[in-house]
C-alpha positions as CSV (number, residue, x, y, z in Angstrom):
1,X,8.5,-9.6,8.0
2,X,6.5,-6.6,9.1
3,X,5.2,-6.3,12.6
4,X,1.9,-4.6,13.4
5,X,2.4,-1.3,15.2
6,X,-0.8,-1.8,17.2
7,X,-0.6,-5.4,18.5
8,X,2.8,-6.7,17.4
9,X,1.5,-9.6,15.3
10,X,3.1,-10.6,11.9
11,X,1.4,-8.7,9.1
12,X,0.5,-10.0,5.7
13,X,2.5,-7.8,3.4
14,X,3.2,-7.2,-0.3
15,X,-0.5,-6.9,-1.1
16,X,-1.9,-4.6,-3.8
17,X,-4.5,-1.8,-3.3
18,X,-7.4,-2.0,-5.8
19,X,-10.3,0.4,-6.2
20,X,-13.8,-1.2,-6.3
21,X,-15.4,-1.0,-9.6
22,X,-12.2,-0.7,-11.5
23,X,-9.4,-3.1,-12.6
24,X,-6.7,-0.5,-11.7
25,X,-4.6,0.1,-8.6
26,X,-3.2,3.3,-7.2
27,X,0.1,4.7,-8.5
28,X,2.3,7.3,-6.8
29,X,3.5,10.0,-9.2
30,X,5.7,13.0,-8.8
31,X,4.8,16.0,-11.0
32,X,7.9,18.1,-11.7
33,X,7.2,21.0,-14.1
34,X,4.2,19.3,-15.7
35,X,6.1,16.1,-16.4
36,X,4.8,13.2,-14.3
37,X,7.1,10.5,-13.2
38,X,5.8,7.2,-11.8
39,X,7.6,6.2,-8.7
40,X,6.0,2.8,-7.8
41,X,2.8,1.0,-7.1
42,X,1.4,1.3,-3.6
43,X,1.7,-1.9,-1.6
44,X,-0.4,-2.7,1.5
45,X,0.2,-4.7,4.7
46,X,-2.7,-5.9,6.8
47,X,-2.6,-7.3,10.3
48,X,-4.7,-10.5,10.5
49,X,-5.2,-10.1,14.3
50,X,-6.5,-6.5,14.7
51,X,-7.1,-5.4,11.1
52,X,-4.5,-2.5,11.2
53,X,-3.6,-1.5,7.6
54,X,-0.7,0.5,6.3
55,X,0.4,1.5,2.8
56,X,4.0,1.7,1.6
57,X,6.1,1.9,-1.6
């Protein structure tokens, strides 16, 4: 379980990031010599106490 860096509360994790107005999320890619490789979907953790948010892979 992730702990909030700001207040120490348990964070809600394994959430997905979604862009408003679109049904797609954000994907991290590495571009090596014009050949993109997808690493993973970005995940989000949110603290229900103070609202601190962090993104991770």
